[in-house]
C-alpha positions in Angstrom: 0.0 0.0 0.0 1.3 3.4 -1.0 1.8 6.3 1.4 -0.9 9.0 1.2 1.1 11.4 -0.9 2.0 8.7 -3.4 -1.7 7.7 -3.7 -2.5 11.3 -4.5 0.2 11.5 -7.3 0.2 7.8 -8.2 0.0 8.1 -12.0 3.0 10.5 -12.1 5.0 8.5 -9.6 4.4 5.2 -11.4 5.2 6.7 -14.8 8.5 8.4 -13.8 9.7 5.6 -11.5 9.9 3.1 -14.3 13.2 2.1 -16.0 15.1 5.1 -17.6 12.3 7.6 -17.0 14.2 9.1 -14.1 18.0 9.6 -13.8 19.4 9.6 -10.3 19.3 13.0 -8.7 22.4 14.9 -7.4 22.6 16.0 -3.8 20.6 19.2 -4.1 18.8 21.3 -1.6 14.9 21.3 -1.9 12.7 24.2 -2.6 12.4 26.4 0.5 9.1 26.4 2.5 6.4 28.2 0.6 2.8 28.6 1.6 1.4 28.1 -1.9 3.4 25.0 -2.6 3.0 23.6 0.9 -0.7 24.3 0.7 -1.2 21.5 -2.0 -1.7 18.2 -0.1 1.2 15.8 -0.7 3.1 18.1 -3.0 6.0 18.8 -0.7 6.6 15.0 -0.4 6.5 14.7 -4.2 9.1 17.5 -4.6 11.3 15.9 -1.9 11.2 12.6 -3.8 11.7 13.9 -7.4 13.4 17.3 -7.1 16.8 17.2 -8.9 15.9 14.3 -11.1 16.1 14.4 -14.9 12.8 13.1 -16.1 12.4 11.5 -19.5 15.8 12.7 -20.6 15.1 16.2 -19.5 11.7 17.0 -20.9 10.4 17.9 -17.4 12.0 18.4 -14.0 10.8 19.4 -10.5 13.0 22.2 -9.2 15.6 22.2 -6.5 16.6 25.3 -4.5 18.9 26.6 -7.2 16.3 26.5 -10.0 13.6 27.8 -7.6 15.6 30.8 -6.7 16.4 31.6 -10.3 12.8 31.1 -11.4 11.5 33.4 -8.7 13.9 36.1 -9.8 12.7 35.6 -13.3 9.1 36.1 -12.2 10.0 39.2 -10.3 11.8 40.7 -13.3 9.4 39.6 -16.1 6.0 39.5 -14.3 6.3 41.8 -11.3 2.5 41.8 -10.7 2.8 38.0 -10.0 5.8 38.1 -7.7 3.7 37.4 -4.6 1.2 35.1 -6.2 3.1 32.6 -8.3 5.2 29.9 -6.7 7.5 28.1 -9.3 7.9 24.4 -8.8 9.0 23.0 -12.1 10.1 23.7 -15.7 10.1 21.9 -19.0 12.9 21.4 -21.5 12.3 24.8 -23.1 12.8 26.5 -19.8 9.1 27.3 -19.4 8.3 27.8 -15.7 5.3 26.1 -14.1 4.0 27.6 -10.8 1.2 27.3 -8.3 -1.3 30.0 -9.0 -1.9 32.1 -5.9 -4.4 34.4 -7.4 -7.3 32.4 -5.9 -8.1 30.3 -9.0 -8.9 26.8 -7.8 -10.3 23.6 -9.1 -13.5 21.9 -8.1 -11.8 20.3 -5.2 -10.5 23.6 -3.9 -6.9 22.9 -4.9 -4.8 25.7 -6.5 -4.3 25.6 -10.3 -1.2 25.9 -12.4 0.4 28.8 -14.2 2.8 28.6 -17.1 5.3 31.5 -17.4 7.1 31.5 -20.7 10.5 33.2 -21.0 10.5 32.7 -24.7 7.2 34.5 -25.5 6.8 36.7 -22.4 3.3 35.2 -21.9 1.5 33.9 -18.8 -0.9 31.0 -19.4 -3.5 29.9 -16.9 -3.4 26.1 -17.1 -6.9 24.7 -16.6 -5.8 22.1 -14.2 -4.9 21.8 -10.5 -1.4 20.9 -9.4 -2.5 17.3 -8.9 -4.4 17.1 -12.2 -1.4 18.6 -14.0 1.0 15.9 -12.8 -1.4 12.9 -13.0 -3.2 13.8 -16.2 -1.9 16.7 -18.3 1.8 15.7 -18.2 0.9 12.1 -19.1 -2.0 12.3 -21.6 -1.6 15.8 -23.1 2.2 16.1 -23.5 2.0 17.8 -26.9 0.2 20.8 -25.4 2.0 20.7 -22.1 5.6 20.0 -23.2 5.8 20.5 -27.0 6.5 16.7 -27.3 6.8 16.6 -31.1 9.4 19.4 -31.1 11.2 17.7 -28.2 11.3 14.4 -30.1 12.8 16.2 -33.2 15.3 18.3 -31.2 16.4 15.6 -28.7 17.2 13.2 -31.6 19.8 15.6 -32.8 21.3 16.9 -29.5 22.8 15.5 -26.4 20.8 14.8 -23.3 20.0 17.8 -21.0 21.6 18.0 -17.6 19.3 18.9 -14.7 20.2 22.6 -14.7 20.0 23.0 -18.5 17.3 23.9 -20.9 17.0 24.3 -24.7 16.3 28.0 -24.7 15.3 30.2 -27.6 18.3 32.0 -29.1 16.0 34.8 -30.4 12.8 35.0 -28.2 9.4 35.1 -29.9 8.8 38.6 -28.7 11.9 39.7 -30.7 10.8 37.9 -33.8 12.3 34.4 -33.2 10.5 31.2 -34.0 10.0 28.0 -32.0 12.0 25.7 -34.3 15.0 23.5 -33.6 17.5 25.8 -35.3 16.5 28.6 -32.9 17.1 26.5 -29.8 20.4 26.0 -27.9 21.4 24.3 -24.7 21.8 26.9 -22.0 22.0 27.1 -18.2 18.4 27.6 -17.0 19.6 30.1 -14.5 21.3 32.2 -17.2 18.4 31.9 -19.6 15.9 33.0 -17.1 18.1 35.9 -16.0 18.5 37.2 -19.5 14.9 36.6 -20.5 13.6 38.4 -17.4 15.6 41.5 -18.3 14.5 41.4 -21.9 10.9 41.0 -21.1 11.1 43.9 -18.6 12.8 46.2 -21.1 10.4 45.5 -23.9 7.2 45.4 -21.8 6.4 49.2 -22.2 7.2 49.4 -25.9 4.2 49.9 -28.2 3.4 46.8 -30.3 5.4 46.7 -33.5 8.2 48.9 -32.2 11.4 47.9 -34.1 14.3 46.8 -31.8 17.7 47.2 -33.3 19.8 46.4 -30.2 19.5 45.2 -26.6 21.9 46.0 -23.8 21.9 43.4 -20.9 23.4 44.4 -17.6 
């Protein structure tokens, strides 16, 4: 019989505990205490078990303290209105950040829903699923929408496996005219990618739509 938290996330645990679905994790520190994350029943235990692991060759990973700190800084820079109401907990291979939505949006069972904060487009998407539903259902049955699985399959067949702190970030972000295609993706440190993307999004946020950008200075 499974412990209570495993029962809650059983589909996710069983999928990512099989064979090569999960590479052993390094000795990393967990995400610090957070009321939004810790408010989801059983989620802290799931993080403790899977944080730091490379899942499905890097298509998805639950954050450790290093990625959590960098993701929170990205949210503060790129989406300051969400700095107190988004709690990052994971990211995908493209460096897109998933967070607990602290705006009050909840599922039928009263559990908080998920946000997607995209460093490549500068967009925030309100995922129509709770944290539990996202892990047990969306990540397993709707991977094309959630994780760009077709693009991942194409890209990963031509590139080395991602390490835990690496993502395939957009060389030219979509909000500067770049396209989501393999040739515009390169392996980068997630921390560096989020830092640069946060600055770029902040600097371009106030510009009128269609404003030509000829150069960008990063501090």
